[in-house]
DOTI-975012 format. One record per atom (N, C-alpha, C, O): x, y, z; residue number from 0; residue in three letters; atom name. Coordinates in nm, 4 decimals. Each point is the difference from the previous one (the first is absolute). Last residue first. Layout:
% residues N
+----------+----------+----------+-----+-----+----+
:       px :       py :       pz :   k :   r :  a :
+----------+----------+----------+-----+-----+----+
:        X :        Y :        Z : NUM : ala : CA :
...
+----------+----------+----------+-----+-----+----+
This chain:
% residues 58
+----------+----------+----------+-----+-----+----+
:       px :       py :       pz :   k :   r :  a :
+----------+----------+----------+-----+-----+----+
:  -0.9340 :   0.3238 :   3.3398 :  57 : gly :  N :
:  -0.1393 :  -0.0466 :   0.0170 :  57 : gly : CA :
:  -0.0837 :  -0.1480 :   0.0070 :  57 : gly :  C :
:  -0.1220 :  -0.0012 :   0.0160 :  57 : gly :  O :
:   0.5367 :   0.2321 :  -0.3385 :  56 : val :  N :
:  -0.0700 :   0.0915 :   0.1187 :  56 : val : CA :
:  -0.1337 :  -0.0841 :   0.0483 :  56 : val :  C :
:  -0.0969 :  -0.0202 :  -0.0731 :  56 : val :  O :
:   0.6113 :  -0.0653 :  -0.1975 :  55 : lys :  N :
:  -0.1589 :  -0.0151 :  -0.0398 :  55 : lys : CA :
:  -0.0357 :   0.0364 :   0.1589 :  55 : lys :  C :
:   0.0662 :  -0.0216 :   0.1015 :  55 : lys :  O :
:   0.3694 :  -0.0048 :  -0.2454 :  54 : ala :  N :
:  -0.0323 :   0.1278 :  -0.0083 :  54 : ala : CA :
:  -0.1539 :  -0.0205 :  -0.0111 :  54 : ala :  C :
:  -0.0664 :   0.0884 :  -0.0540 :  54 : ala :  O :
:   0.3427 :  -0.5153 :   0.0520 :  53 : leu :  N :
:  -0.0020 :   0.1336 :   0.1338 :  53 : leu : CA :
:  -0.0265 :   0.1107 :  -0.0169 :  53 : leu :  C :
:   0.0392 :   0.0664 :   0.0960 :  53 : leu :  O :
:  -0.0794 :  -0.3320 :  -0.4693 :  52 : glu :  N :
:  -0.0424 :  -0.0573 :   0.1015 :  52 : glu : CA :
:  -0.0078 :   0.0804 :   0.1319 :  52 : glu :  C :
:  -0.0961 :   0.0485 :   0.0597 :  52 : glu :  O :
:   0.3273 :   0.1056 :  -0.4262 :  51 : ala :  N :
:  -0.1518 :  -0.0031 :  -0.0226 :  51 : ala : CA :
:  -0.0613 :  -0.0687 :   0.1090 :  51 : ala :  C :
:  -0.0965 :   0.0578 :   0.0499 :  51 : ala :  O :
:   0.5858 :  -0.1370 :  -0.0771 :  50 : cys :  N :
:  -0.0935 :   0.1267 :   0.0646 :  50 : cys : CA :
:  -0.1193 :   0.0568 :  -0.0255 :  50 : cys :  C :
:  -0.0428 :   0.0850 :   0.0782 :  50 : cys :  O :
:   0.1621 :  -0.5237 :  -0.2192 :  49 : gln :  N :
:   0.0373 :  -0.0007 :   0.1426 :  49 : gln : CA :
:  -0.0354 :   0.1430 :   0.0476 :  49 : gln :  C :
:  -0.0820 :   0.0255 :   0.0882 :  49 : gln :  O :
:   0.1274 :  -0.0906 :  -0.5258 :  48 : lys :  N :
:  -0.1509 :  -0.0324 :   0.0278 :  48 : lys : CA :
:   0.0027 :  -0.0012 :   0.1457 :  48 : lys :  C :
:  -0.1005 :   0.0433 :   0.0564 :  48 : lys :  O :
:   0.3816 :   0.2955 :  -0.3160 :  47 : ser :  N :
:   0.0031 :  -0.1376 :   0.0074 :  47 : ser : CA :
:  -0.1284 :  -0.0427 :   0.0777 :  47 : ser :  C :
:  -0.0797 :   0.0785 :   0.0514 :  47 : ser :  O :
:   0.3109 :   0.3790 :  -0.3456 :  46 : gly :  N :
:  -0.0746 :  -0.0571 :   0.1315 :  46 : gly : CA :
:   0.0149 :  -0.1689 :  -0.0128 :  46 : gly :  C :
:   0.0539 :  -0.0568 :  -0.0951 :  46 : gly :  O :
:   0.1702 :   0.4023 :  -0.2065 :  45 : phe :  N :
:  -0.1383 :  -0.0281 :  -0.0544 :  45 : phe : CA :
:  -0.0985 :  -0.0747 :   0.1210 :  45 : phe :  C :
:  -0.1174 :  -0.0326 :  -0.0174 :  45 : phe :  O :
:   0.5743 :   0.2374 :   0.0797 :  44 : ala :  N :
:  -0.0386 :   0.0582 :  -0.1261 :  44 : ala : CA :
:  -0.1657 :  -0.0469 :  -0.0450 :  44 : ala :  C :
:  -0.0806 :   0.0697 :  -0.0614 :  44 : ala :  O :
:   0.3455 :  -0.3385 :   0.4196 :  43 : arg :  N :
:  -0.0301 :   0.1718 :   0.0420 :  43 : arg : CA :
:  -0.0158 :   0.0980 :  -0.0963 :  43 : arg :  C :
:  -0.0002 :   0.1144 :   0.0455 :  43 : arg :  O :
:   0.0315 :  -0.5930 :  -0.1532 :  42 : asp :  N :
:  -0.0995 :   0.0292 :   0.1180 :  42 : asp : CA :
:   0.0108 :   0.1235 :   0.0432 :  42 : asp :  C :
:  -0.1019 :   0.0561 :   0.0401 :  42 : asp :  O :
:   0.4065 :  -0.1364 :  -0.3205 :  41 : phe :  N :
:  -0.1297 :  -0.0304 :  -0.0819 :  41 : phe : CA :
:  -0.0825 :   0.0403 :   0.0985 :  41 : phe :  C :
:  -0.0647 :   0.1044 :  -0.0076 :  41 : phe :  O :
:   0.4875 :  -0.1362 :   0.1623 :  40 : trp :  N :
:  -0.0297 :   0.1108 :  -0.0650 :  40 : trp : CA :
:  -0.1218 :  -0.0090 :  -0.0904 :  40 : trp :  C :
:  -0.0274 :   0.1040 :  -0.0598 :  40 : trp :  O :
:   0.1534 :  -0.4476 :   0.3122 :  39 : leu :  N :
:  -0.0276 :   0.1127 :   0.0886 :  39 : leu : CA :
:  -0.0363 :   0.0971 :  -0.0691 :  39 : leu :  C :
:  -0.1019 :   0.0634 :   0.0273 :  39 : leu :  O :
:   0.2397 :  -0.4039 :  -0.2885 :  38 : arg :  N :
:  -0.1209 :  -0.0546 :   0.0571 :  38 : arg : CA :
:  -0.0594 :   0.1201 :   0.0803 :  38 : arg :  C :
:  -0.1156 :   0.0393 :  -0.0157 :  38 : arg :  O :
:   0.5597 :  -0.0664 :  -0.1416 :  37 : ser :  N :
:  -0.1057 :   0.0390 :  -0.1150 :  37 : ser : CA :
:  -0.1104 :   0.0054 :   0.0484 :  37 : ser :  C :
:  -0.0709 :   0.0933 :  -0.0379 :  37 : ser :  O :
:   0.4050 :  -0.2263 :   0.3433 :  36 : val :  N :
:  -0.0081 :   0.1183 :  -0.0289 :  36 : val : CA :
:  -0.1074 :   0.0728 :  -0.1498 :  36 : val :  C :
:  -0.0465 :   0.1120 :  -0.0212 :  36 : val :  O :
:   0.1015 :  -0.5664 :   0.1646 :  35 : glu :  N :
:  -0.0268 :   0.0586 :   0.0761 :  35 : glu : CA :
:  -0.0345 :   0.1171 :  -0.0134 :  35 : glu :  C :
:  -0.1166 :   0.0387 :   0.0081 :  35 : glu :  O :
:   0.3225 :  -0.2967 :  -0.2898 :  34 : ser :  N :
:  -0.0980 :   0.0326 :  -0.0383 :  34 : ser : CA :
:  -0.0858 :   0.0405 :   0.1441 :  34 : ser :  C :
:  -0.1195 :   0.0225 :  -0.0188 :  34 : ser :  O :
:   0.6081 :   0.1302 :  -0.1373 :  33 : ser :  N :
:  -0.0661 :  -0.1087 :   0.0762 :  33 : ser : CA :
:  -0.1315 :  -0.0231 :  -0.0108 :  33 : ser :  C :
:  -0.0486 :   0.1130 :   0.0063 :  33 : ser :  O :
:   0.4170 :   0.1795 :  -0.3198 :  32 : leu :  N :
:  -0.1167 :  -0.0017 :   0.1080 :  32 : leu : CA :
:  -0.0199 :  -0.1027 :   0.0436 :  32 : leu :  C :
:   0.0242 :  -0.0802 :  -0.0901 :  32 : leu :  O :
:   0.2172 :   0.2155 :  -0.3153 :  31 : gly :  N :
:   0.1022 :   0.0196 :   0.1229 :  31 : gly : CA :
:  -0.1143 :  -0.0250 :   0.1006 :  31 : gly :  C :
:   0.0608 :   0.0291 :   0.1030 :  31 : gly :  O :
:  -0.1743 :   0.0014 :  -0.5376 :  30 : ala :  N :
:   0.0167 :   0.0913 :   0.0388 :  30 : ala : CA :
:   0.0683 :  -0.0168 :   0.1376 :  30 : ala :  C :
:   0.0093 :   0.0994 :   0.0720 :  30 : ala :  O :
:  -0.0373 :  -0.4573 :  -0.3548 :  29 : lys :  N :
:   0.0627 :   0.0972 :  -0.0562 :  29 : lys : CA :
:   0.0226 :   0.1583 :   0.0759 :  29 : lys :  C :
:   0.0990 :   0.0725 :  -0.0098 :  29 : lys :  O :
:  -0.3651 :  -0.4473 :   0.2237 :  28 : gln :  N :
:   0.1688 :  -0.0183 :  -0.0018 :  28 : gln : CA :
:   0.0704 :   0.1121 :  -0.1385 :  28 : gln :  C :
:   0.1136 :   0.0448 :   0.0158 :  28 : gln :  O :
:  -0.5645 :  -0.0242 :   0.0519 :  27 : ala :  N :
:   0.0414 :   0.0398 :   0.1263 :  27 : ala : CA :
:   0.1400 :  -0.0750 :  -0.0345 :  27 : ala :  C :
:   0.0898 :   0.0842 :   0.0024 :  27 : ala :  O :
:  -0.3203 :  -0.1885 :  -0.3531 :  26 : val :  N :
:   0.0136 :   0.1960 :  -0.0171 :  26 : val : CA :
:   0.0572 :  -0.0165 :   0.1436 :  26 : val :  C :
:   0.1156 :   0.0411 :  -0.0100 :  26 : val :  O :
:  -0.1955 :  -0.4835 :  -0.0287 :  25 : leu :  N :
:   0.1008 :   0.0505 :  -0.1034 :  25 : leu : CA :
:  -0.0175 :   0.1623 :  -0.0117 :  25 : leu :  C :
:   0.0954 :   0.0598 :  -0.0499 :  25 : leu :  O :
:  -0.4038 :  -0.2848 :   0.3083 :  24 : ala :  N :
:   0.1320 :  -0.0328 :   0.0747 :  24 : ala : CA :
:   0.1112 :   0.0764 :  -0.0944 :  24 : ala :  C :
:   0.0868 :   0.0757 :   0.0434 :  24 : ala :  O :
:  -0.5508 :  -0.0400 :  -0.2061 :  23 : lys :  N :
:   0.0184 :   0.0809 :   0.1435 :  23 : lys : CA :
:   0.2007 :  -0.0429 :   0.0190 :  23 : lys :  C :
:   0.0942 :   0.0788 :  -0.0077 :  23 : lys :  O :
:  -0.2716 :  -0.3542 :  -0.3321 :  22 : ala :  N :
:   0.0004 :   0.1090 :  -0.0544 :  22 : ala : CA :
:   0.0418 :   0.1154 :   0.1498 :  22 : ala :  C :
:   0.1094 :   0.0560 :   0.0070 :  22 : ala :  O :
:  -0.2395 :  -0.4811 :   0.0764 :  21 : glu :  N :
:   0.1406 :   0.0043 :  -0.0760 :  21 : glu : CA :
:   0.0413 :   0.1218 :  -0.0194 :  21 : glu :  C :
:   0.1049 :   0.0444 :   0.0468 :  21 : glu :  O :
:  -0.5250 :  -0.0943 :   0.1097 :  20 : pro :  N :
:   0.0633 :   0.0094 :   0.1275 :  20 : pro : CA :
:   0.1354 :  -0.0282 :  -0.0692 :  20 : pro :  C :
:   0.0933 :   0.0390 :   0.0702 :  20 : pro :  O :
:  -0.4367 :   0.2157 :  -0.3387 :  19 : ala :  N :
:   0.0403 :  -0.1303 :   0.0351 :  19 : ala : CA :
:   0.0707 :   0.0219 :   0.0890 :  19 : ala :  C :
:   0.0433 :   0.1129 :   0.0231 :  19 : ala :  O :
:  -0.4166 :   0.1700 :  -0.1741 :  18 : phe :  N :
:   0.1760 :   0.0450 :   0.0295 :  18 : phe : CA :
:   0.0159 :  -0.1663 :   0.0214 :  18 : phe :  C :
:  -0.0962 :  -0.0540 :   0.0546 :  18 : phe :  O :
:  -0.3559 :   0.3324 :  -0.3413 :  17 : his :  N :
:   0.0592 :  -0.1201 :   0.0903 :  17 : his : CA :
:   0.1328 :   0.0109 :   0.0316 :  17 : his :  C :
:   0.0668 :   0.0603 :  -0.0840 :  17 : his :  O :
:  -0.3204 :   0.3738 :  -0.0352 :  16 : trp :  N :
:   0.0232 :  -0.0836 :  -0.0666 :  16 : trp : CA :
:   0.0621 :  -0.1192 :   0.1120 :  16 : trp :  C :
:   0.0564 :   0.0271 :   0.1060 :  16 : trp :  O :
:  -0.2613 :   0.5015 :  -0.2356 :  15 : leu :  N :
:   0.0104 :  -0.0876 :   0.0957 :  15 : leu : CA :
:   0.0215 :  -0.1499 :  -0.0527 :  15 : leu :  C :
:  -0.0765 :  -0.0338 :  -0.0903 :  15 : leu :  O :
:   0.1606 :   0.6102 :  -0.0268 :  14 : gly :  N :
:  -0.0156 :  -0.1489 :  -0.0456 :  14 : gly : CA :
:   0.0159 :  -0.1121 :   0.1156 :  14 : gly :  C :
:   0.0994 :  -0.0127 :   0.0716 :  14 : gly :  O :
:  -0.1445 :   0.6044 :  -0.2209 :  13 : val :  N :
:  -0.0079 :  -0.0971 :   0.1247 :  13 : val : CA :
:  -0.0094 :  -0.1344 :  -0.0875 :  13 : val :  C :
:  -0.0663 :  -0.0022 :  -0.1036 :  13 : val :  O :
:   0.2368 :   0.5133 :  -0.0602 :  12 : ile :  N :
:   0.0000 :  -0.1411 :  -0.0505 :  12 : ile : CA :
:  -0.0455 :  -0.1255 :   0.1228 :  12 : ile :  C :
:   0.0896 :  -0.0790 :   0.0297 :  12 : ile :  O :
:  -0.0493 :   0.6608 :  -0.1295 :  11 : ile :  N :
:   0.0312 :  -0.1020 :   0.0680 :  11 : ile : CA :
:  -0.0918 :  -0.1319 :  -0.0579 :  11 : ile :  C :
:  -0.1130 :   0.0013 :  -0.0489 :  11 : ile :  O :
:   0.2071 :   0.5757 :  -0.0885 :  10 : gln :  N :
:  -0.0600 :  -0.1017 :  -0.0164 :  10 : gln : CA :
:   0.0863 :  -0.1438 :   0.0616 :  10 : gln :  C :
:   0.1182 :  -0.0120 :  -0.0325 :  10 : gln :  O :
:  -0.0108 :   0.4900 :  -0.0392 :   9 : thr :  N :
:  -0.0818 :  -0.0039 :   0.1205 :   9 : thr : CA :
:  -0.0368 :  -0.1554 :   0.0173 :   9 : thr :  C :
:  -0.0132 :  -0.0479 :   0.1127 :   9 : thr :  O :
:   0.1897 :   0.2535 :  -0.5343 :   8 : gly :  N :
:   0.1092 :   0.0126 :   0.1112 :   8 : gly : CA :
:  -0.0510 :  -0.0844 :   0.1310 :   8 : gly :  C :
:   0.0733 :  -0.0834 :   0.0531 :   8 : gly :  O :
:  -0.4225 :   0.0421 :  -0.4119 :   7 : gly :  N :
:   0.1103 :   0.0485 :  -0.0364 :   7 : gly : CA :
:   0.1110 :  -0.0193 :   0.1437 :   7 : gly :  C :
:  -0.0050 :  -0.0968 :   0.0759 :   7 : gly :  O :
:  -0.4608 :   0.0296 :   0.0969 :   6 : lys :  N :
:   0.0241 :  -0.0039 :  -0.1462 :   6 : lys : CA :
:   0.1443 :   0.0755 :  -0.0419 :   6 : lys :  C :
:   0.0307 :   0.0975 :   0.0686 :   6 : lys :  O :
:  -0.3428 :  -0.3994 :   0.3002 :   5 : gly :  N :
:   0.0515 :   0.1186 :  -0.0491 :   5 : gly : CA :
:   0.0314 :  -0.0059 :  -0.1248 :   5 : gly :  C :
:  -0.0207 :  -0.0877 :  -0.0839 :   5 : gly :  O :
:  -0.0467 :  -0.4128 :   0.3007 :   4 : phe :  N :
:  -0.0565 :   0.1301 :   0.0766 :   4 : phe : CA :
:   0.0869 :   0.1329 :  -0.0715 :   4 : phe :  C :
:   0.1210 :  -0.0206 :  -0.0090 :   4 : phe :  O :
:  -0.2432 :  -0.5546 :  -0.0769 :   3 : phe :  N :
:   0.0681 :   0.1464 :  -0.0734 :   3 : phe : CA :
:  -0.0492 :   0.1300 :   0.0885 :   3 : phe :  C :
:  -0.1126 :   0.0484 :  -0.0120 :   3 : phe :  O :
:   0.1414 :  -0.6720 :   0.0783 :   2 : glu :  N :
:  -0.0893 :   0.1570 :  -0.0245 :   2 : glu : CA :
:   0.0889 :   0.0784 :  -0.0161 :   2 : glu :  C :
:   0.1187 :  -0.0254 :   0.0203 :   2 : glu :  O :
:  -0.1147 :  -0.5266 :  -0.0806 :   1 : arg :  N :
:   0.0619 :   0.1300 :   0.0372 :   1 : arg : CA :
:  -0.1341 :   0.1171 :  -0.0226 :   1 : arg :  C :
:  -0.1041 :   0.0085 :  -0.0651 :   1 : arg :  O :
:   0.2022 :  -0.6071 :   0.1491 :   0 : met :  N :
:  -0.0903 :   0.1536 :   0.0042 :   0 : met : CA :
:   0.1003 :   0.0818 :   0.0000 :   0 : met :  C :
:   0.1024 :  -0.0118 :   0.0673 :   0 : met :  O :
+----------+----------+----------+-----+-----+----+
C-alpha cells in the first residue's frame, strides 16, 4: 500500500509492507544495531501494544 501526500517539494510517500525477520536482521546488522535497539526506537516512535495497554483508563 502506498499513499501520496502533498505536492512538489513537500510531497511525501508513505508505504506499508511486510518486513521478514531475515530482512530485519540484515538491515540491523548493516546499520550496526541490535534488534533490541531497533525495537526500542520503533516502539518509541509508533507506540507499542504494552504501552497502549498501560495507557488505558478505567
